[in-house]
N, C-alpha and C positions, 0 to 999 in steps of 0.2 A: 504495501500500499503506498511505503515511503516513496516508491518510484513514480505512483501517479502525481503525488504533491509536488517532488519537483520538477517534472513536467508541465505541472500547471504553473510552476514560479517563471520557469523560464517563459510559458506563452503570455502571462501575466507583463515579465518585462517587456517582450518584443510587442504585444500589443499597446503599449503606451508611446512607442517610437514608432508607430505607422507614419508614413511620410516625412521620417527624416534621412538624410541620406548616411549610409550605413558603408563602412570596408567589408569586402567578403574575402574570404580565405579557403576555399573548398579542396579537402581532399577525394580526388576524382579516382584515386586507387595507381599502380604502376607508376608509381615517383611524377603522377601527371596532378600538380596543383593548380586551381584556377582563383587568380586574385584580380578583383574587380570592384569598382566601385560603383553604386547602387543607390536607389532606394526602397525602402520597406514600403512595399505595397499593400499589402491586406495581409490577415491571418485569418485562418481558418480552424476548424476544430483539432483537425490534425495535422496541418502544413502551414508552410506560410511562403509569402509570394514576395520576390525581390525582380525591380525593373532595372536591367543593367543598363549603365551609359554607354552605347558604342560609339563610334565612330560614325560620321555622317549622321543622317538621320534615323538611322535603325534602331530596333526598339528591341531587347530581348528580354524576355521573362523567365525568371527559372525559380522552382520551387523547392524546397527541403520541409524534411519532419523534424520537429522537435527535437525528437530524439537522437537527430544527425547532431545538434547542436550538445546535447547531453553527453553524446561520446567523443566530442571536440573532432569529429569527422567536416563540420562544419565553426567557423569563428567569425562572430561578425563585431565589429567596433565601430563605436560610433564616434563622432570627434565633439570633444566638451572643452571646457576652460583650461585645464590643463594636461593636453594632450588626449589621445585615443581612450577609450573605454571600453571595457570587453562586454559584451551583451549576452544574457544569456547563462550568469554566473547564478549556480545555486548554492554560493556558499552561504 
């Protein structure tokens, strides 16, 4: 049951940041790391969506589960007064 509370905490943290610019670092496997800047667009019960800022006028959306944040497969950081703050910390 503690796992569900941790995931709920991560979801609440992300819901409070919808619309903000985030720095994304995702481990895609086999030494493939995706590092982009985007906007946290929407949260759903099991996933959240980030709109990536691509070159030219292209928009790309990518989704992840809250479990990805819990297992550190995905790291999200938001810019604050004292630099970047990691989102989704359940500590």
